[in-house]
C-alpha positions in Angstrom: 119.0 87.5 76.6 116.7 87.1 79.6 115.7 89.9 82.0 113.8 89.8 85.3 111.5 92.6 86.3 111.2 92.7 90.1 108.3 94.9 90.9 107.2 96.1 94.3 103.6 97.5 94.6 103.0 100.8 96.4 101.3 100.2 99.8 97.6 100.5 99.7 97.4 100.0 95.9 95.7 96.6 95.7 92.7 98.3 94.2 94.9 99.7 91.4 96.2 96.2 90.8 92.8 94.6 90.6 91.3 97.4 88.4 94.3 97.2 86.0 94.6 93.4 86.0 92.6 92.7 82.8 94.8 95.1 80.7 97.9 93.7 82.4 96.9 90.1 81.5 96.2 91.2 77.9 99.7 92.7 77.7 101.3 89.6 79.1 99.2 87.4 76.7 100.5 89.4 73.8 104.1 89.0 75.0 103.6 85.3 75.5 102.1 84.9 72.0 105.2 86.6 70.6 107.5 84.3 72.5 108.9 87.2 74.6 107.4 86.2 78.0 109.1 83.4 79.8 107.6 83.5 83.4 105.2 85.9 85.2 103.3 86.0 88.4 102.7 88.0 91.6 104.5 88.1 94.8 102.2 87.5 97.8 102.1 89.1 101.3 101.5 87.1 104.5 97.8 87.1 103.8 98.2 85.7 100.3 97.3 89.0 98.6 99.4 90.2 95.7 102.0 92.9 96.5 104.4 92.8 93.6 105.3 91.0 90.4 108.1 88.9 88.9 108.2 88.9 85.1 110.9 87.3 83.1 111.2 88.2 79.4 113.6 87.7 76.5 114.9 91.0 75.0 117.8 92.2 72.8 119.3 94.3 75.6 118.5 96.0 78.9 117.1 99.1 77.1 114.6 96.9 75.2 113.8 95.1 78.5 113.2 98.4 80.3 110.9 99.5 77.5 108.8 96.3 78.0 108.6 96.9 81.7 107.5 100.5 81.1 104.8 99.3 78.7 103.1 97.2 81.3 99.7 98.6 82.2 100.5 98.1 85.9 103.5 100.4 85.5 101.5 102.9 83.5 98.8 102.9 86.2 101.3 103.9 88.9 101.0 100.6 90.8 104.7 100.0 91.4 106.8 101.6 94.1 109.9 100.3 92.4 110.8 98.2 89.3 114.2 96.6 89.1 115.3 95.2 85.7 118.1 92.8 85.9 119.8 90.4 83.5 118.8 86.8 84.3 120.4 83.4 83.7 117.9 80.6 83.8 120.0 77.6 84.8 117.7 75.0 86.3 114.5 73.6 84.7 114.9 75.8 81.6 112.9 74.1 78.9 115.0 75.7 76.2 118.4 74.6 77.6 
């Protein structure tokens, strides 16, 4: 089953995002190599600066998905003001459909 992580950065935490980015990318690369990661990328503010994240993963259930969200270095660094984990149904342009 697919799950979307909708993550909103804390205001004024761009420095935390940039400092933690290498570890975050390493984490996502590992998930990608395992076939768990489906889509990932930042949300952007009006100036084009990252201010949140969208990550879509495959997990057995919502508890497993929440564990993946919690394991993200961005989450561990306290970057996010909020993280919403929601079941997701990829209907259009799904390469596996």
